[in-house]
RODO-2510 file (C-alpha; in nm, 4 decimals, decimal comma):
residues 144
     n   res          X          Y          Z
     1     m     2,3264     0,9535    -2,8495
     2     n     2,5754     1,2292    -2,7681
     3     t     2,7209     1,2282    -2,4217
     4     i     2,7354     1,5376    -2,2102
     5     a     3,1121     1,5581    -2,2525
     6     a     3,0782     1,5737    -2,6320
     7     r     2,8504     1,8806    -2,6259
     8     v     2,9681     2,2278    -2,7128
     9     r     2,8741     2,5006    -2,4663
    10     p     2,5631     2,6849    -2,5865
    11     g     2,5676     3,0624    -2,6154
    12     v     2,4675     3,2779    -2,3195
    13     i     2,1424     3,3961    -2,4821
    14     r     2,0367     3,0383    -2,5545
    15     m     2,1207     2,9325    -2,1974
    16     l     1,9279     3,2267    -2,0486
    17     l     1,6249     3,1524    -2,2661
    18     r     1,6381     2,7896    -2,1585
    19     g     1,6457     2,9035    -1,7973
    20     l     1,3525     3,1392    -1,8572
    21     f     1,1429     2,8391    -1,9588
    22     r     1,2635     2,6209    -1,6666
    23     r     1,4923     2,4107    -1,8831
    24     c     1,8459     2,3026    -1,8078
    25     a     2,0840     2,5734    -1,9277
    26     w     2,3315     2,3133    -2,0501
    27     c     2,1198     2,0544    -2,2324
    28     g     1,7768     2,2177    -2,2621
    29     g     1,6039     1,9287    -2,0818
    30     h     1,2422     1,9900    -1,9747
    31     g     1,1858     2,0682    -1,6099
    32     a     1,5622     2,0776    -1,5527
    33     f     1,6036     2,0179    -1,1806
    34     f     1,2450     2,0531    -1,0622
    35     n     0,9868     1,7860    -0,9778
    36     g     0,7313     2,0496    -0,8813
    37     w     0,7322     2,4249    -0,8456
    38     f     0,9368     2,4235    -0,5229
    39     k     1,0906     2,0736    -0,5094
    40     r     1,4367     2,0513    -0,6612
    41     d     1,6454     1,7484    -0,7461
    42     d     2,0228     1,7537    -0,7207
    43     r     2,0737     1,6799    -1,0904
    44     c     1,9204     1,7636    -1,4265
    45     h     1,6757     1,4934    -1,5286
    46     t     1,8241     1,4793    -1,8790
    47     c     2,2000     1,5365    -1,8673
    48     g     2,2827     1,4636    -1,5027
    49     l     2,4498     1,8006    -1,4381
    50     l     2,4495     1,9083    -1,0734
    51     w     2,2431     2,2259    -1,0354
    52     q     2,4599     2,3544    -0,7515
    53     r     2,8046     2,3652    -0,9049
    54     r     2,9840     2,4948    -0,5964
    55     l     2,8479     2,5424    -0,2494
    56     e     2,9933     2,8906    -0,2013
    57     g     2,7378     3,1505    -0,2977
    58     f     2,5313     2,9577    -0,5509
    59     e     2,2055     3,0078    -0,3575
    60     l     2,2860     3,3768    -0,3223
    61     g     2,3289     3,4104    -0,6977
    62     a     1,9954     3,2402    -0,7647
    63     m     1,8199     3,4626    -0,5100
    64     t     1,9835     3,7693    -0,6630
    65     m     1,8583     3,6631    -1,0055
    66     n     1,5075     3,6337    -0,8577
    67     v     1,5283     3,9824    -0,7070
    68     l     1,6624     4,1376    -1,0283
    69     v     1,3961     3,9829    -1,2509
    70     s     1,1109     4,0479    -1,0057
    71     y     1,2070     4,4063    -0,9219
    72     g     1,2878     4,4838    -1,2834
    73     t     0,9380     4,3722    -1,3800
    74     l     0,7879     4,5812    -1,0990
    75     l     0,9805     4,8909    -1,2046
    76     f     0,8760     4,8415    -1,5649
    77     g     0,5124     4,7950    -1,4592
    78     m     0,5192     5,1105    -1,2467
    79     g     0,6765     5,3060    -1,5293
    80     v     0,4114     5,1895    -1,7769
    81     g     0,1340     5,2663    -1,5248
    82     v     0,2609     5,6167    -1,4642
    83     f     0,3124     5,6784    -1,8368
    84     l    -0,0400     5,5610    -1,9282
    85     t    -0,2167     5,7634    -1,6561
    86     y    -0,0035     6,0811    -1,6633
    87     p    -0,0796     6,3648    -1,5633
    88     d    -0,3462     6,2220    -1,3276
    89     v    -0,1532     5,9204    -1,1993
    90     a    -0,3864     5,6610    -1,0517
    91     v    -0,1804     5,5951    -0,7401
    92     v    -0,4115     5,3580    -0,5492
    93     p    -0,4821     5,1167    -0,8392
    94     l    -0,1177     5,1292    -0,9433
    95     l    -0,0011     5,0470    -0,5902
    96     a    -0,2587     4,7684    -0,5632
    97     v    -0,1378     4,6055    -0,8846
    98     v     0,2320     4,6549    -0,8123
    99     g     0,1873     4,5429    -0,4496
   100     s     0,0162     4,2236    -0,5636
   101     l     0,2900     4,1594    -0,8168
   102     a     0,5545     4,2172    -0,5482
   103     i     0,4102     3,9210    -0,3577
   104     i     0,3338     3,6929    -0,6522
   105     l     0,6355     3,7460    -0,8824
   106     p     0,9096     3,6128    -0,6509
   107     i     0,7052     3,2938    -0,6015
   108     l     0,6460     3,2535    -0,9745
   109     m     1,0101     3,3272    -1,0536
   110     y     1,1549     3,0807    -0,8005
   111     p     1,2371     2,7901    -1,0356
   112     v     1,3091     3,0219    -1,3264
   113     s     1,5667     3,2175    -1,1268
   114     y     1,7574     2,9005    -1,0365
   115     a     1,7659     2,7839    -1,3973
   116     m     1,8694     3,1284    -1,5209
   117     w     2,1407     3,1561    -1,2564
   118     l     2,2848     2,8244    -1,3704
   119     a     2,3080     2,9752    -1,7205
   120     v     2,4947     3,2786    -1,5867
   121     d     2,7206     3,0568    -1,3761
   122     i     2,8072     2,8315    -1,6714
   123     f     2,8759     3,1405    -1,8820
   124     m     3,1089     3,2878    -1,6193
   125     r     3,2790     2,9600    -1,5242
   126     d     3,2798     2,6947    -1,7948
   127     l     3,2029     2,3381    -1,6923
   128     e     3,5081     2,1524    -1,5717
   129     p     3,5966     1,8044    -1,7037
   130     e     3,5233     1,6566    -1,3592
   131     e     3,1702     1,8003    -1,3674
   132     l     3,1112     1,6612    -1,7147
   133     a     3,2437     1,3185    -1,6161
   134     d     3,0299     1,3178    -1,3011
   135     a     2,7189     1,4111    -1,5009
   136     a     2,7882     1,1424    -1,7602
   137     a     2,8363     0,8848    -1,4846
   138     a     2,5066     0,9891    -1,3233
   139     v     2,3219     0,9505    -1,6551
   140     a     2,4853     0,6124    -1,7147
   141     a     2,3878     0,4920    -1,3654
   142     k     2,0319     0,6149    -1,4171
   143     t     1,9882     0,4258    -1,7450
   144     q     2,1148     0,0958    -1,6044
***
């Protein structure tokens, strides 16, 4: 079995797609850091990588990812709604649908945004040897 230190960094598209499906951006492990929809563990269940690489600003990046994905979806939905009903835009049904999505999407995107932010963070700042050694040690301790 390959250790985490022996892996080559995946491409950014692959890491983002892994994050979109709630997988670890680094190893692709199922569920990544989540035991439930809102309950996070400190490490990936598969590779042992810490989900919060540095304390400074990591939560802010994950929340920003949630806002970007949620609001982007809302803007796209409004644009499609206006395009399909133009020239008589159905304002009340459109606002009802978009308003409901504005409440539901951030909740649905919560774990996805954290996994996707980890992908962006790994892309911007490659994993350091200390992080890889720590993750490998965590996996080794878990298997014993």
